[in-house]
C-alpha positions in Angstrom: -3.2 12.9 24.9 -0.6 10.7 23.3 2.9 12.0 22.5 5.6 11.0 20.1 9.3 11.5 20.5 11.3 13.6 18.1 14.3 12.1 16.2 17.0 14.2 14.7 17.7 17.9 15.2 18.0 19.9 18.4 14.9 18.4 20.0 16.1 14.8 19.6 15.9 12.7 22.8 14.0 15.3 24.8 11.4 17.0 22.6 8.0 15.4 22.1 5.1 16.3 19.9 1.5 16.0 21.1 -0.6 13.9 18.8 -4.2 14.7 17.8 -6.6 12.6 19.8 -9.1 12.4 16.9 -6.5 10.7 14.6 -4.3 8.9 17.2 -6.6 8.1 20.0 -9.2 6.0 18.2 -10.3 2.5 19.2 -8.9 -0.2 16.9 -11.6 -1.4 14.5 -10.3 -4.7 13.0 -13.1 -5.4 10.5 -12.7 -1.9 8.9 -9.0 -2.2 8.8 -9.2 -5.6 7.1 -11.7 -4.2 4.6 -9.5 -1.2 3.8 -6.4 -3.4 3.4 -8.3 -5.7 1.0 -9.5 -2.6 -1.0 -6.0 -1.1 -1.3 -4.4 -4.4 -2.2 -7.1 -5.1 -4.8 -6.6 -1.6 -6.3 -2.9 -2.2 -6.7 -3.5 -5.4 -8.8 -2.8 -4.7 -12.4 -5.5 -7.0 -13.7 -3.8 -7.3 -17.2 -3.6 -11.1 -17.4 -5.2 -12.3 -20.7 -5.5 -15.4 -22.8 -6.7 -16.1 -26.4 -9.9 -17.8 -27.1 -10.2 -20.1 -30.2 -11.4 -17.1 -32.2 -8.1 -15.3 -31.6 -5.8 -18.2 -32.7 -4.5 -18.2 -36.2 -5.3 -21.2 -38.5 -8.4 -23.3 -38.5 -9.5 -22.4 -42.0 -10.3 -26.0 -42.9 -10.8 -29.4 -41.3 -7.5 -31.0 -40.4 -8.7 -34.2 -42.1 -11.9 -35.6 -43.6 -14.8 -36.5 -41.4 -14.8 -40.3 -42.0 -12.4 -43.0 -43.1 -9.2 -42.1 -41.3 -9.8 -44.0 -38.1 -9.1 -40.9 -36.0 -11.5 -38.8 -34.0 -13.5 -36.2 -35.7 -11.8 -32.8 -35.8 -13.2 -29.5 -37.1 -10.5 -27.1 -36.4 -6.9 -27.0 -35.1 -7.9 -24.0 -33.0 -9.9 -26.2 -30.6 -9.0 -25.9 -26.9 -8.4 -29.7 -27.0 -5.4 -29.2 -29.3 -2.0 -28.1 -28.3 -1.7 -24.5 -29.4 -5.4 -24.1 -29.5 -7.6 -21.5 -27.7 -8.2 -21.2 -24.0 -11.6 -21.8 -22.4 -12.6 -19.4 -19.7 -9.2 -17.9 -19.4 -8.4 -14.6 -17.5 -9.3 -11.3 -19.2 -8.2 -7.7 -18.3 -10.3 -6.6 -15.4 -10.4 -4.3 -12.4 -10.3 -5.8 -8.9 -11.4 -2.7 -7.0 -14.5 -2.6 -4.9 -16.3 0.1 -3.0 -15.2 1.3 0.5 -16.9 4.6 1.5 -15.0 7.6 2.7 -16.2 7.3 6.3 -14.9 3.7 6.6 -11.6 4.6 5.0 -11.0 7.4 7.5 -12.0 5.2 10.4 -9.5 2.5 9.2 -6.8 5.1 8.8 -7.4 6.4 12.4 -7.3 2.8 13.7 -3.9 2.1 12.0 -2.4 5.4 13.3 -3.8 4.9 16.8 -2.3 1.4 16.9 1.2 2.9 16.3 0.6 5.6 18.9 -0.6 3.1 21.5 2.3 0.8 21.2 5.0 3.5 21.1 6.2 2.7 17.6 5.6 6.2 16.2 8.2 9.0 16.2 8.5 12.4 14.6 11.3 13.0 12.1 13.1 16.4 12.3 13.9 16.8 8.6 15.9 20.0 9.2 18.7 17.8 10.4 19.2 16.5 6.9 21.0 19.4 5.2 21.9 16.9 2.4 20.9 13.4 1.6 23.0 11.1 3.8 22.2 7.4 4.3 24.6 6.9 7.2 22.9 9.6 9.1 19.5 8.0 8.6 20.8 4.6 9.6 22.3 6.0 12.8 19.0 7.7 13.6 17.0 4.5 13.2 19.6 2.5 15.3 19.4 5.0 18.1 15.6 4.9 18.0 15.8 1.1 18.5 12.4 0.2 17.0 12.0 -3.0 15.0 11.7 -3.1 11.3 10.1 -2.9 8.7 10.0 0.9 9.2 7.7 3.2 7.2 9.1 6.7 6.7 6.4 9.3 5.7 7.5 12.7 4.5 6.0 15.4 2.3 6.9 15.8 -1.3 9.0 18.9 -0.5 11.2 17.0 2.0 13.3 15.2 -0.7 16.6 15.2 1.2 15.2 13.2 4.0 13.5 10.8 1.6 16.7 10.2 -0.3 18.5 9.5 3.0 16.2 6.7 4.0 15.2 5.1 0.7 18.2 2.8 0.3 18.1 1.3 3.8 17.1 -2.3 4.1 13.5 -3.0 5.3 12.7 0.7 5.2 10.0 2.1 2.9 9.6 5.8 2.1 6.2 7.2 1.1 4.6 10.6 0.7 1.9 11.6 3.1 -0.6 11.5 0.2 0.4 8.1 -1.0 0.5 6.1 2.3 -2.4 3.7 2.9 -3.8 1.6 5.7 -2.0 -1.5 4.2 1.3 0.4 4.5 0.7 1.4 8.1 -0.4 -2.0 9.4 2.4 -3.8 7.5 5.1 -1.7 9.3 6.5 -2.4 12.7 7.5 1.2 13.3 6.4 4.5 11.8 8.6 7.6 11.4 6.7 10.8 10.2 7.8 14.3 9.5 5.8 17.2 11.1 4.5 18.3 7.7 3.5 14.7 6.9 1.9 14.4 10.3 -0.4 17.3 9.6 -1.4 15.8 6.2 -2.2 12.4 7.8 -4.3 14.1 10.5 -6.2 16.0 7.8 -6.8 12.7 5.9 -7.9 10.8 8.9 -10.2 13.6 10.1 -12.3 13.6 13.2 -15.2 11.1 13.6 -17.6 14.0 13.5 -16.1 15.4 10.3 -16.1 12.0 8.7 -19.8 11.6 9.5 -20.6 15.0 8.0 -18.5 14.4 4.9 -19.8 10.9 4.2 
């Protein structure tokens, strides 16, 4: 069974927390992780880019000049895409980039990302009780003592606001809630710092392989 060290508080340096084998002992599944990362990144795209077609451009009520006799090419409207300021042909329109990844695959990808951090020793448990008040210097000292490379992802519960405020202004450190963290956040971080409350939430989200099969 994998273990993670505890940072901050009375257990720092000596205490360790045993990690759930179902969530942190899974085999890394690259294709599922790649698919989940694509899904999460696509869902974060706003998809609000838009252009105007010739029907949305003002003007064009009459021919710019008569059909014959001017020596110039025929023109029927100044809203033509050929004209400067005219409409756009086949331009982008508001759309959704999301695609379907089923729940079983999402849980398997989350287990793979968590297990990767556990296997390489880049996961630690944050003792949030040590943060009696928001203090950035205390958070910086904790990370420097840990000695893991950055970027670092700090995952806390919504109630652990003091710890979140302590870490949020540090360079190359991201703070997310346990409900909002995704596979793309986990694989994009070199180290992972999780509070015990957030750890329980992540284990529940990852689920066991058997539970994932029953719920899919």
